[in-house]
N, C-alpha and C positions, 0 to 999 in steps of 0.2 A: 504494500500500500504506500503510495506517495505521500510524504508528510505535507501538511498544510503550511505554506509559507505566507507570512504577512509582513507588511512594512512595520518596523518598530515605531513606537510612539513615545512621547515624553515620559509616560508612565513606566516604560520599560528601561529607563536609563540606568537604574541601579543594577539590574540584571545584565544589561549590555556591558557595563563596567566589570561585573563579576566574570562574564565570559571572556572579555578582553584579558583579564588577569589570568584566566586559565591558559589562554594562548601564550601570554608573556612568560608564565611560570614553566611552560613546556620548552622554552628555548634555553639552550646552554648558556650559562653566565649571565642570565637575566636578573635584574634587580626585582625581587619579589615584594618589595615594599608596596603598601596600598594607601599610604597617606595622601597620595596625589588624587585619589578618587574624590575626596571632599572638594578640592578645587575644580576638578574636571566636570563634576556632576551638573552644575547650573548651565554651563555652555553646551554640554551634550544634550540636555533637555531642550534648549533653544534650537539647536541644530536638528534634532529629531522632529520638532514641530514645523520646520520649514519644508513644505512639501514640494516646492518648485526650485529649490537650490541645487547645488552640485554635489550634495552629500546624501547618501541613503544607507540605511541599515535594514536588512531583512532577517527575520527570525522564525524559528519554529518553537511553539510552546512545548514545555516539557510534558510528556504524556502521563507521568506519574506524580508530578509535584505541581499542584496548582499555584499559579503566580510566578513560577520559575520558567526560564527559557532552556531549551535543549540545545539550540544551535544559533549561531550568529554569523552573518557575513556583512561587512561594511565596505563601502567604496565611494570614490569621488570621481567626478568628471572634470577634466582639466583641459585647458587649451595649450597647445604647443603650435608654433608656426608650422604650417603645412609642409608637405614634402611629396615627392613622387609616390603615388599609391595612396596617399592620404592628404589631399590638398586642403582639407579643413582643419586638420590638426587636433581633432577632438579625441582625447585619450581617456580611457577608464583606468582607474587604479584600484585594485582590490587589497584590502587589509583587514585585520581582525577577523579572520576566519577561525571560529572556535566551536567545538561541540563539547557539551558537558561530558565528563568521563563516563558517567553511567548511561549515556544515550548514544554512544558511538556505534558505528557500523550498521546504521539503520537508514542511511540515505539522507539524513538531515542536512549535512553540509552541501552535498551535491544539489539538493533541491533549492537551497538558499542561493548557491552559486548560479544555477540556471536562471533564477528570478533576477539576480543582480545583472547577469549578462544581458537579459532582455531589457532591463532598465537602461543599461549602457547603449544598446542598439537604438532604443527610442530617443535617446539624446544625441544620436549621430556619431557615437564613438566607433572608430574603425579598428582601433587597437586597444588591447587591455594588458596592463602590466600587473605583476604581482611578484612577491618574494615568497618562495615556498620552503617549508621545512622538508627534510628528507622523508619524514613520515607522511606528509601531505602531497608530495610531488606526484605519486601515482594517480591520485584523483585528478589533478590538473592536467597531467599528460593524457589521461583518458578523455578529457573534455576538449582536447585539441591544443592546449598550450604547448609551446616548444621552448626549450632552454635557449638563452642568448648569452653570448660571451660579453656581457655588458659590465664594464668596470665601474661599479658603483662606488662613489666616494661620498663621505658625509662630513659636514661641519656642524658642530653644535654651537649655537650663538647664545 
C-alpha cells in the first residue's frame, strides 16, 4: 500500500525538526546537539505556512503514533543562470530526507520523494541536486539520480 503523503504544515514543525535531527544524528561526526531547535522553530513554522514560496516539506504521518511523523522530505527551488539543456536555470535541491527508525523500509521516503519531485516539475525545475548518505544512495539511484564528480566546497560565515 502506498503511504499517504501530504504537505507539512506549521503544526508539524516540531516533528519536522525531530526528523531532521534523526537525519543529522545518522551522519558520521555530526553534532547531535538540539539547542538550535528553539531558535529554528519560529522561522520553520513561517516557512511551512508559505504555500507559494520556494520551500516545501512533504511528510507521511506515523501509522502507529498519532501526532508523530514517519517520514520527511524537504526541498527548495532555486535559480541559477541558465545553460545548454537548461536555459531557465530552475534547480531543485533536496535535503532533510528522514524516516523514523521504526517506520523504515515501508516506502515512506520514496513516496515523499516522488511528491517532492512532482512539486519541482510544477515549478519548472529541470535538474534536482541532493547529497546522499551511503545508506540512502540506492533509493536515489533507483529513482534515476546519477552521481556527479562535483567538488563541493563550503564556507561557514
